[in-house]
N, C-alpha and C positions, 0 to 999 in steps of 0.2 A: 256790438263796437264800431264802436267805424274802423276803419281798418290803418293798420300801426304803419306807420314809416320804418323800413330799416336801412340803415344808417352804415356802411365798414371800419373796420375798428378792428386793428391789429390782423386784418388776413381772416376774418370772420365776417357775419353780417350777424347783430344786436337789433333788437327794434329800440328806436324809439318812439317814448308815446309823450306828447304834445299835452300842456297841464297850463292852464289858466287859477289864478287866486281871486276870490274876490274878499275883499275885508281886509284891509292894512294897517291895522292897530297894532295895540302894543304884540300879542303874544307871535303875529305873522311873519316876526322878523325869524322865528328860533322856526319858522316852521319852509318858510324862503332859503333857508341858510339851507334843511337839508335837501331841498327840492335841489341844489346846488352841487351837492354833494354829487350826483349821481348821474353820470353818461349816459346813462337810455331815459333820460328824463332832458324835456326843452322847456322852456318857461316861455312860455310865446306870449301871455302877458294876465297884466293886473289890471282889475278894479277897484276904484274906492272910494266917495261921492266928495275925499280929498285927494284930487290927483296927484298932489304935494306927494299926497302920504306912499303911493305909489310908485313913483317915479322916485324916491328913496334911493329904491335896490340899485336901482339903473339896471334891470334885463327883464328884457320882453319890452310889450307897446303897454303904454298907461292909455287906462278908459274909465269915466264917471258913473256909464249906466253897463250892468250888465248884459242885457240882450244883446246892443248891439256889440259886446265882444264877442260872446260867446257865437255870433252868427257871421264877423270879422275874422273872426281866431280860425274854429274848424274843431276845437284845443277834443283832448281822446278821455279826459275828465278833466272838474273839477273842484278844485280846493274849497269850498267853504268858511269861510274862515273870520265872519259874523257875526254877533248876535243871537237868540235863541228865538226874537219872536222873528227872523228876519228869512231863517231858514225852508219855513216850506217852499212861499213864492220862488223862492231862488232855486229850489232842487226842482222844483216842478218845471220851472224854467228852461235847468237843463237837460232833463229827462224829456222832456218836448223833443230835443235835439239830439236827442241820443247818446248822451253828454254820460257815462259815468263823474260817479258821486263819492268824495269822501267829505264828510260831515264834522264840525267842529260839535266839543257839548259844551256847556250842554244842548241836549238830539235836538228837544221843542222845550216852551213852555209848559206842556201839558199829556200829557199822556194822549190824549184823541187827536191832540195835534202831531204827533211822535209816529202814530199810526196814520195819517194821514202824508208823513213824509214817505213814510215805507209805501203806500199807495201810490204813491205817485212816481215812485221810483220801481214801479215792477219791473216795465223793459229794460231799465238799466243796471249797470254793477252802482250798489250802494254802501256802503260805510263807514261806519261811526267814527271816527279820528281823538278815540279814548285810549291815550298815550300811556297811560300807567301800567295795566299793564305789559306794558311792552320796555316798561325800565330792566337795566342789565339785571341788579339787583333781585329782582323778582320772576327773570324768566331763569335764571341758574337757583333762586328755591323751589323752583318747579322743577325743573331736572332736579331736585335733592330728593326732593318727597315722593318724587316716580319713579326714582332710584332709590326707596326703601331708607333710609340715611335715617330721618327718627322711626323709625314704624309707622304705621295710620297712627295719622293725628288727630286728637279727640277735644282741643282746647288750641285758639287765636287768640292773640288781642293786639290789633292795631292804635295807635297811638300818634294825632294828627296835631301838629301844631305854627302856628304862620304867624307872627309877633308883628300883624299887618290890621288887627281890627281896632285900635286904643290912636292909631295918630292922629295927626288933624292936617288932613281929614285921613280917614283910612281909607285903607287899599292904594295907596297913592297911582298904582299906573290902571288898576283896573277900577275909577274910582264911581262907574255906574251902580259897581254891587253894593252900594248901600242905598240902593233902591230896588234893590230886589223883594218884596215881598215875602217868599222864601228863598233862603241864602246858603248856611253853611251845607248843610248837605244837600239840597237841589245841584250847586255848584262845585263842591269842592269832594264831597264827603261820597260820594257816586264815586268817587274811583276808588275806594277802598272797597266798597260792597262789589262794585264790577271786578276788584282783583280781590276779592275774595270769592269769589263764582271761579274765578279762572284754577284761583287757588285748586279751590275745595270740593265744587260745584255745588247742585242747588241748595241754597240757602231761602231762609224767610225768615222776618221780621218775631219777637217775639216780647221785643220791649222798646220805648223811645222818650226820653225826656231831653226835652231841649229849650234854652234859654237864649235868651235877649241880655249881655254883658255890657254892648253900649249902645244905650237909649237912643243916637242920631242915627243910625240905620231903621232901616225899615222888615227884616227879616233877622231867625235867628242866627248866631254865630258862636254855638256853641252848642253840643248834642253827644251823647251816651246812647248806641246804640248795643240790643243787643242779636246775636243770632244764632239758629238753630237747625243742623243741616242733618243728613238718615244718623250721621255717628259724631258730630262734632257740633260746639258748642266756641261763639266769641263776641267775641266786644270790639267796637271802633267807639274810640272814645276822641273825640273833637272838640277843638276852638280854636279861632284865629284873634286870640286877643293876650298869647301868653307865646314867651319859650320856647324849644325844645330843652332840655337837661344841652342835648352839646348841637353845634350847626350842623348844617350840611345837604347834599342833592334830593337824599329820600325825603326830609321835610317829614319825615315819622321811623319810629319805633315797629317792629311787630316781634310778638314772640308767638309762639308754636309747638305747643307741646304735642308729644309721639308718644306709642306706648312704647320707642324703643331711646326715648333720646330728646331731648330740648332744642330750636334752633332761635338763633337770636337776629334780627338782623337790627343793625346800628343808624342814626342818621347820615350817617356816611357813605353808608354801603355795605360796611365789613360786614361778614356773615359766623356768627359765633353759634361752633354746634356740641354738644354735652354730649354723648352717650348714655343710655341709662347704664350708671353701674362702669361712670369712664371718666377720661381727662376732657373737659372745655379746653376747643380749642378753636382758631380761625379758621375758617374756612378760605384756602388762598384761589381766586377766581381773577380775570382781569375786570374792573372796574373803569370801565371810561374813562375818559377824560374833556373829551371834545363832543360838542353838541347840546341839548338841554336835560339836561333831568334825567342819567342813568346813559345818554343820546337819544333819546324814548324818542324825540318828532321822526329821527330818522329811522330808527325802528319799525315804528306803526304805517311813516310812509314809505319803507321800501317791502316793509310785508303787501300791503295797499297794491304794491309797483307789480311786485311779483306773482301776487293773488290774479291782476287783471290781464297777463301776461300767459302764465297758465292754467287758466279759468279754474281753478280754486276758487274753496268759499272759503270768505272773508271770518276769522274770530269773531269779530265784532261786527257781521253785518246788520242789518234794519230790523229782525222779529228777530237776534238774540242779544240786542241791548237790549228791546221790547222792557226784557224782563229785568234788566236790572235797571232800567226805569220804575218799571213796579217795588223792587223793593223801594227809592225812594216812595211814591207815594202811600208805602206803606207803612214805615218809619213816621212820615207826617200824622198819618191817621192815626197808628197810636199813643204820638204826643196829643194830638187834638183830646183822645180821649183820658188823658192822666196828665192836664196841663198842670203849669209848674205855680 
């Protein structure tokens, strides 16, 4: 990694990392806002093919060419917030200059291309920006499971709904979703596949069924996935055409059954627990009101920075995230073997 700048702050010496962002479309607003909350990070450059998109944030210098920005700013890290097909060449440009990489998901269009990114970044630090597992409620649930609150889990079920797939046009914030030949699992449900791995360990796909509800899009917008672990069975039930029973930042519901009780996650982040033979009660914890969906962007980016400074491994490093991507590939293979 490049040498880290140190800044005096409140009579202590704190490392300040210089960062650049490439890609200033819809989602970048959440990541830039999170970076600006960190006193040990300075955004020195933002890059987009449309410079006006980068300039709107009023931070750092604006560029329309990534190589030019990297050469001029010499950052410690690059935050890639572009479409998947652009990730490999951008990661290579950063790695060639010794710049660490935080890369948005979908990580790459295909598993071979994802492996190429991992290989290209072998000489620098690489983390995939998989922010779902960093949502406050999933961090709390992991803590509860580790504390044996409901005993050993044996079953789980995620339900995801995003009521934007039948709008005209669909997915107004990110309209390019409509052109993805593989969509719901590749773009959205991978969040749950990765979070399930985070909560329950290694999993395999035992079955998958997909469908396209909106005929105007290229890929699937409905999927039902069943998964198996060493001692657990689970399901992910998702579509982007209908609303949840109740709105909320979690965008879904989760039920976990354990030997010692059951845990529920509501769409608004509330967690409810019923011990085996006991009384159902709401579990009290701090639900963030700032930031994106349980402050997940800040939590993810904070993890990235803390690990860079301390030299620790990232939770979602490149090789580990290939396992989540493999589950995506396995889902599509199972769906193709049993077409609707």
